[in-house]
C-alpha positions in Angstrom: -1.1 -15.1 -8.9 -2.8 -12.0 -9.6 -2.9 -8.6 -7.6 -5.8 -6.4 -7.6 -5.2 -3.0 -6.3 -7.9 -0.4 -5.8 -8.8 3.0 -3.8 -6.5 5.7 -5.2 -8.0 9.2 -6.1 -8.1 12.2 -5.5 -8.5 14.0 -2.2 -7.9 17.4 -0.7 -5.1 18.2 1.9 -6.0 17.2 5.5 -8.7 13.9 3.8 -8.3 10.2 3.8 -8.2 7.5 1.6 -7.8 3.4 1.9 -6.1 1.6 -0.5 -6.7 -2.5 -0.6 -4.7 -5.1 -2.5 -6.1 -8.7 -2.8 -4.2 -11.4 -4.0 -5.9 -14.2 -5.9 -4.9 -17.6 -7.6 -2.5 -20.0 -6.4 -1.9 -18.4 -3.1 -0.6 -20.9 -0.5 1.3 -18.6 1.6 1.7 -14.6 1.8 4.6 -13.5 4.2 5.4 -10.0 4.1 3.2 -7.5 2.3 3.6 -3.9 1.7 2.8 -0.7 0.0 5.7 1.7 -1.9 4.8 4.9 -3.6 6.8 7.0 -6.5 6.0 10.6 -7.0 7.1 11.8 -10.6 10.5 12.1 -10.8 11.2 10.5 -8.2 12.8 6.8 -7.0 9.9 4.2 -5.8 10.4 4.3 -1.9 8.8 1.9 1.0 6.1 3.6 2.6 5.0 0.7 4.8 5.3 -3.1 5.5 3.5 -6.0 7.5 4.8 -9.2 8.0 2.6 -12.4 8.5 2.7 -11.7 12.5 1.5 -8.0 11.7 4.9 -6.6 12.8 4.4 -2.8 11.0 7.1 -0.7 10.0 6.8 2.9 8.4 8.7 5.6 6.8 9.2 8.3 9.1 7.0 10.8 7.0 4.0 9.0 7.0 4.2 7.7 10.8 1.4 8.9 12.9 -0.8 9.3 9.8 -0.9 5.8 7.8 -1.7 2.4 8.9 -0.9 -1.0 7.1 -3.1 -3.7 8.0 -3.8 -7.3 6.4 -6.5 -9.9 6.2 -5.1 -13.1 5.8 -8.5 -14.6 5.0 -9.0 -12.6 2.2 -5.2 -12.1 1.2 -5.7 -8.5 1.6 -3.4 -5.6 2.4 -5.0 -2.4 3.6 -3.5 1.1 3.8 -5.6 3.5 5.5 -4.0 7.1 4.7 -5.2 9.9 7.0 -4.1 13.7 7.1 -3.0 13.4 3.8 -0.8 15.8 2.3 0.1 17.4 -0.9 3.6 15.7 -1.0 1.6 12.5 -0.3 0.8 12.6 -4.2 2.2 9.1 -5.8 1.5 6.2 -7.8 1.0 3.6 -4.9 2.2 -0.2 -5.6 1.3 -2.9 -3.4 4.4 -5.7 -2.9 3.5 -9.3 -2.0 5.6 -12.2 -1.0 3.8 -15.0 -2.4 4.6 -18.8 -2.3 8.1 -17.3 -1.8 8.1 -14.8 -4.4 7.7 -11.2 -4.8 4.7 -9.9 -6.5 3.9 -6.3 -7.6 0.6 -4.6 -7.8 -0.5 -2.2 -10.6 -0.2 0.9 -9.6 -3.1 3.4 -8.4 -2.5 7.0 -8.6 -3.5 9.2 -5.0 -3.4 12.7 -5.9 -3.7 15.3 -2.9 -4.4 18.7 -3.9 -6.8 21.8 -3.4 
């Protein structure tokens, strides 16, 4: 099983980015999907999660600005990030529970600055 994350980059404050993370290989089932982030000097923190039934949860700092979604046919999880702030700058990691096991994608850097 491999995870391929994409969509990071540089954006000005107030801008938007969309992250995606696709699983490939021997994928039989995916339960929870999520995004985490780690800013320089900080611990990795949960950003958003989505269950197989599309129930979502968000950390307070991104509520109303970020939206997590999933495509079960494509084995992909997305994170739409709007109204980005400099404090959203971090390396973003996807996390998928595949076949009962926990997998992490390689991080994708999001930089929000003017």
